[in-house]
C-alpha positions as CSV (number, residue, x, y, z in Angstrom):
1,M,41.5,31.2,135.6
2,F,42.4,34.7,136.6
3,I,46.1,35.2,137.8
4,V,47.9,38.3,138.9
5,D,50.5,39.4,136.3
6,S,52.1,42.3,138.3
7,T,54.0,42.9,141.5
8,G,51.9,46.0,142.0
9,L,48.7,44.4,141.7
10,A,49.7,41.6,144.1
11,I,50.8,44.1,146.8
12,F,47.5,45.9,146.2
13,F,45.3,42.7,146.6
14,C,47.6,41.9,149.9
15,V,46.6,45.6,151.2
16,L,42.8,44.8,150.6
17,T,43.5,41.3,152.4
18,M,44.9,43.5,155.3
19,L,41.8,45.6,155.4
20,G,39.4,42.9,155.2
21,W,40.9,40.7,157.8
22,G,41.4,43.7,160.0
23,S,37.7,44.9,159.6
24,W,35.3,41.9,159.4
25,A,35.2,41.5,163.2
26,N,33.4,44.8,163.4
27,T,30.3,42.9,162.3
28,Q,30.6,40.8,165.4
29,K,31.0,43.7,167.6
30,L,27.8,45.3,166.1
31,A,25.9,42.0,166.6
32,G,27.2,41.9,170.2
33,K,25.7,45.2,170.9
34,D,22.2,43.6,170.2
35,R,23.2,40.7,172.7
36,W,23.8,38.3,169.7
37,Q,26.1,35.8,171.3
38,F,29.3,34.8,169.2
39,P,28.2,31.1,168.7
40,L,25.0,32.2,167.0
41,Y,26.9,34.9,164.9
42,Y,29.3,32.3,164.0
43,W,27.0,30.2,162.1
44,D,26.2,32.9,159.7
45,Y,29.8,34.0,159.5
46,A,30.6,30.1,158.3
47,I,27.9,30.2,155.6
48,G,29.2,33.6,154.3
49,V,32.7,32.2,154.0
50,F,31.4,29.1,152.1
51,A,29.2,31.0,149.9
52,L,31.9,33.4,148.8
53,S,34.3,30.6,148.1
54,I,31.7,28.9,145.8
55,L,31.2,32.3,144.1
56,M,35.0,32.7,143.5
57,M,35.3,29.3,142.0
58,L,32.4,29.9,139.4
59,T,33.7,33.2,138.4
60,L,37.3,34.2,138.6
61,G,38.0,30.3,138.5
62,M,36.3,30.0,135.1
63,T,37.8,33.4,133.6
64,G,40.6,33.6,131.2
65,T,42.7,31.3,129.2
66,S,45.6,30.6,131.7
67,G,46.0,27.6,134.0
68,M,43.0,25.4,134.3
69,S,39.2,26.0,134.7
70,S,37.8,25.0,138.2
71,F,35.8,21.9,137.1
72,A,38.7,20.7,135.0
73,N,41.0,21.0,138.0
74,L,38.7,19.1,140.4
75,S,38.5,16.3,138.1
76,Q,42.2,15.6,138.0
77,A,42.9,16.6,141.7
78,A,44.7,14.0,144.0
79,R,43.5,12.9,147.3
80,G,46.3,14.6,149.2
81,P,45.9,18.1,148.0
82,L,42.0,17.8,148.6
83,Q,42.5,16.7,152.1
84,Q,45.0,19.5,152.9
85,A,42.6,22.3,151.5
86,F,39.9,20.8,153.6
87,L,42.1,20.4,156.9
88,S,43.2,24.1,156.3
89,G,39.4,25.0,156.9
90,V,39.1,22.8,160.0
91,L,42.2,24.4,161.5
92,F,41.2,28.0,160.6
93,N,37.8,27.4,161.9
94,V,38.8,26.1,165.4
95,S,41.5,29.0,165.8
96,N,38.9,31.5,164.6
97,I,36.3,30.7,167.1
98,L,38.8,30.9,169.9
99,L,39.9,34.4,168.2
100,V,36.3,35.6,168.5
101,V,36.1,34.6,172.0
102,A,39.2,36.6,172.7
103,I,37.7,39.5,170.9
104,D,34.8,39.4,173.2
105,A,36.9,39.0,176.3
106,A,39.5,41.4,175.6
107,G,38.8,43.6,172.8
108,M,40.0,44.0,169.3
109,S,43.0,46.0,170.4
110,V,44.6,43.1,172.2
111,A,42.9,39.8,170.7
112,F,44.1,40.6,167.1
113,P,47.7,41.7,167.8
114,V,48.4,38.8,170.1
115,G,46.5,36.0,168.3
116,V,47.1,37.1,164.7
117,G,50.6,38.4,165.6
118,L,51.4,34.9,166.8
119,A,49.9,33.4,163.8
120,L,51.9,35.9,161.6
121,V,55.1,34.4,163.0
122,I,54.2,31.0,162.5
123,G,52.5,31.3,159.3
124,T,55.3,33.4,157.7
125,V,58.0,31.1,158.9
126,A,56.3,27.9,157.8
127,S,55.4,29.6,154.4
128,Y,58.9,30.8,153.7
129,V,60.4,27.3,154.4
130,Q,57.8,25.9,152.1
131,S,58.4,28.6,149.3
132,P,61.4,30.8,149.9
133,K,60.1,33.9,147.7
134,G,61.0,37.4,148.6
135,N,63.8,39.1,150.3
136,G,64.1,36.9,153.6
137,G,66.1,39.6,155.5
138,M,63.5,42.4,155.0
139,L,60.5,39.9,155.4
140,F,61.7,38.7,158.9
141,A,62.9,42.1,159.9
142,G,59.4,43.2,159.3
143,V,58.0,40.2,161.2
144,G,60.2,41.1,164.2
145,L,58.7,44.8,164.2
146,V,55.2,43.4,164.0
147,V,55.9,41.2,167.1
148,C,57.2,44.3,168.9
149,A,54.0,46.0,168.2
150,M,51.9,42.8,169.5
151,V,53.8,43.0,172.7
152,L,53.3,46.9,173.0
153,S,49.6,46.4,172.2
154,A,49.4,43.8,175.2
155,V,51.3,46.1,177.5
156,A,49.2,49.0,176.8
157,Y,45.9,47.0,177.2
158,S,47.2,45.4,180.6
159,R,47.3,49.0,182.0
160,L,43.4,49.3,181.9
161,P,41.6,49.4,185.2
162,Q,41.6,46.4,187.5
163,Q,38.1,45.1,186.8
164,S,39.1,44.3,183.3
165,N,42.1,42.1,184.4
166,R,40.2,38.9,184.6
167,S,38.6,39.4,181.3
168,W,41.9,40.7,179.8
169,L,43.8,37.3,181.0
170,R,41.1,35.1,179.6
171,G,41.3,36.9,176.3
172,V,44.9,36.7,176.0
173,V,44.8,32.9,176.8
174,F,42.4,32.3,174.2
175,A,44.3,34.6,171.8
176,V,47.5,32.7,172.3
177,I,45.8,29.2,171.7
178,A,44.0,30.6,168.4
179,G,47.3,32.2,167.1
180,C,49.1,28.8,167.5
181,L,46.4,27.0,165.4
182,M,45.8,29.8,163.1
183,G,49.7,30.0,162.1
184,F,49.3,26.6,160.4
185,F,46.2,27.0,158.3
186,Y,47.7,29.0,155.7
187,P,50.9,26.7,154.9
188,V,48.7,23.6,154.8
189,M,46.3,25.5,152.2
190,S,49.3,26.7,150.1
191,G,50.7,23.2,150.1
192,S,47.5,21.9,148.3
193,I,47.9,24.6,145.4
194,S,50.1,23.9,142.5
195,P,53.5,25.7,142.6
196,G,53.7,27.9,139.6
197,F,50.0,28.7,139.3
198,G,50.9,32.3,139.2
199,V,52.2,31.9,135.7
200,G,49.3,29.4,134.8
201,K,51.6,26.2,135.6
202,I,49.1,23.6,137.3
203,L,51.0,20.5,138.1
204,P,49.1,17.0,138.0
205,G,47.0,16.3,140.8
206,Y,47.5,19.8,142.6
207,L,44.6,22.3,143.1
208,T,44.2,26.1,141.7
209,P,43.4,28.7,144.4
210,Y,39.8,28.6,143.0
211,T,39.1,24.9,143.8
212,A,41.2,25.1,147.1
213,L,39.1,28.0,148.5
214,P,35.7,26.0,148.3
215,L,37.3,23.0,150.0
216,F,38.7,25.2,152.7
217,G,35.1,26.8,153.1
218,A,33.6,23.3,153.4
219,G,36.0,22.2,156.0
220,L,35.2,25.4,157.8
221,L,31.4,24.8,157.7
222,I,31.3,21.3,158.3
223,S,33.8,21.4,161.3
224,N,31.5,24.0,162.6
225,L,28.8,21.4,163.3
226,A,30.9,19.9,165.8
227,V,33.1,22.6,167.2
228,N,30.4,25.4,167.4
229,T,27.9,23.2,168.7
230,I,30.1,22.7,171.7
231,F,30.5,26.4,172.3
232,M,26.8,26.8,172.0
233,R,25.9,24.1,174.8
234,A,28.8,25.6,176.9
235,G,26.8,28.8,176.7
236,G,23.5,27.6,177.2
237,L,22.5,28.1,173.6
238,T,20.3,26.2,171.3
239,Y,19.5,26.0,167.5
240,A,16.2,27.7,168.4
241,D,17.9,30.6,169.6
242,Y,19.7,30.9,166.3
243,L,16.5,30.9,164.6
244,K,15.2,33.6,166.5
245,G,17.8,36.0,165.2
246,T,16.5,39.0,163.2
247,L,17.4,39.6,159.6
248,K,19.9,42.3,160.6
249,L,21.7,39.9,162.9
250,H,22.0,37.0,160.5
251,S,23.2,39.5,157.7
252,L,25.9,40.8,160.0
253,G,27.1,37.4,160.4
254,F,27.0,36.6,156.8
255,L,28.7,39.8,155.9
256,G,31.4,39.1,158.2
257,G,32.2,35.8,156.5
258,V,32.1,37.4,153.2
259,I,34.4,40.0,153.9
260,W,36.9,37.6,155.5
261,M,36.9,35.2,152.7
262,L,37.1,37.8,150.0
263,A,40.3,39.0,151.8
264,L,41.7,35.2,151.8
265,S,40.9,34.8,148.2
266,L,42.8,37.9,147.0
267,N,45.7,37.1,149.3
268,I,46.0,33.5,147.7
269,I,45.6,34.9,144.2
270,A,48.5,37.2,145.1
271,S,50.8,34.6,146.5
272,G,51.3,33.2,143.1
273,L,53.6,36.2,142.4
274,A,54.5,37.5,145.6
275,G,55.1,34.4,147.3
276,P,53.1,32.8,150.3
277,A,55.3,34.1,153.0
278,V,55.3,37.6,151.8
279,S,51.6,37.5,150.8
280,Y,50.5,36.0,154.1
281,A,52.7,38.4,156.3
282,L,51.6,41.5,154.6
283,G,47.8,40.5,154.6
284,Q,48.4,39.9,158.4
285,G,48.8,43.7,158.8
286,A,45.2,43.3,159.5
287,T,46.4,43.6,163.2
288,L,47.2,47.1,162.5
289,V,43.7,47.9,161.1
290,A,42.1,46.2,163.9
291,A,44.1,48.1,166.3
292,I,43.0,51.2,164.6
293,W,39.3,50.3,164.8
294,G,39.7,49.3,168.3
295,V,41.5,52.4,169.6
296,F,39.7,55.1,167.5
297,I,36.2,53.7,166.8
298,W,35.6,51.6,169.8
299,H,37.6,53.7,172.2
300,E,38.8,50.5,173.9
301,F,41.5,52.5,175.7
302,R,39.0,55.3,176.8
303,D,39.5,54.2,180.5
304,A,43.4,53.8,180.2
305,P,45.6,55.9,182.8
306,Q,47.7,58.8,181.8
307,G,51.0,57.7,179.8
308,T,49.3,54.6,178.1
309,G,49.3,56.8,174.8
310,K,52.8,56.4,174.5
311,F,52.7,52.5,174.3
312,V,49.8,52.9,171.7
313,A,51.9,55.3,169.6
314,A,54.8,52.9,169.6
315,M,52.6,50.0,168.6
316,F,51.4,52.0,165.6
317,L,55.0,52.9,164.5
318,A,56.3,49.5,164.9
319,Y,53.5,48.2,162.7
320,A,53.8,50.7,160.2
321,G,57.5,50.0,159.9
322,G,57.2,46.2,159.9
323,L,54.5,46.4,157.1
324,S,56.7,48.5,154.9
325,L,59.6,46.0,155.3
326,I,57.3,43.2,154.3
327,G,56.1,45.1,151.3
328,M,59.4,46.0,150.2
329,A,60.5,42.3,150.5
330,A,58.0,41.7,147.7
331,L,59.9,44.0,145.2
């Protein structure tokens, strides 16, 4: 299997994670412009996640002489790690659907900073307790700055005109719930992967990243049958509506899933050297990327009153400082 053998490459993979996790939601925004509602979009997203996980298992998971190949690893895996990897997909699926609802209601500029920011705190703390790699002081100082940026983003968004308040409040509520659930999926998944896999050491019964990823994807896709069906019925949608979608709309959802899953794959691979806490925290710099998309591309603050810009500028500075500290924690 392929492993990361340098800190520089590990940080680069985490930066790619940040870009991927912060950008995939643009595909949902584009689909929404054609009135393609998020439960319909999300089916293709889930399929994209699962497809990319299988591709990773059959390519990088079978490459090189380090560690253990994918099929050999699955044949010796214990029930506990298998269940953990699957459960992580279920946890993420529920939280991510709620995050998509939040994006639809409040926009990327607030949904990502609030939801993913909260997940960053929970996931980083849990991952560091599980595997205390990296400079703890720098790591948590960086997380603290990201939390400040999250608050500044919410304050800036709250200054938008009154007619957006109801939608904004609904989006914040969904983002908070999503963040609480999302904070636990990464530690649960990391717990299924063998400690020391970054140097090719696979303990008996544990998984490699390349076998944990398809189980995660299966958990997401299978749980979607129940969870997303509920959201479809609540919105008055049927599977016939999904089948009416154009190739463009289905492709957008599939692409969104592929982008997100590629980012997770690179992040998990990098965690073998950087440590789960640093890898996850740096990857969740996606909040900064999403905020950039929301502010400069989607112009979500175009109707904000004068003076809002200072909160947005402070948000970006806090994110930049926090991500820099998190990155240095891995060195």
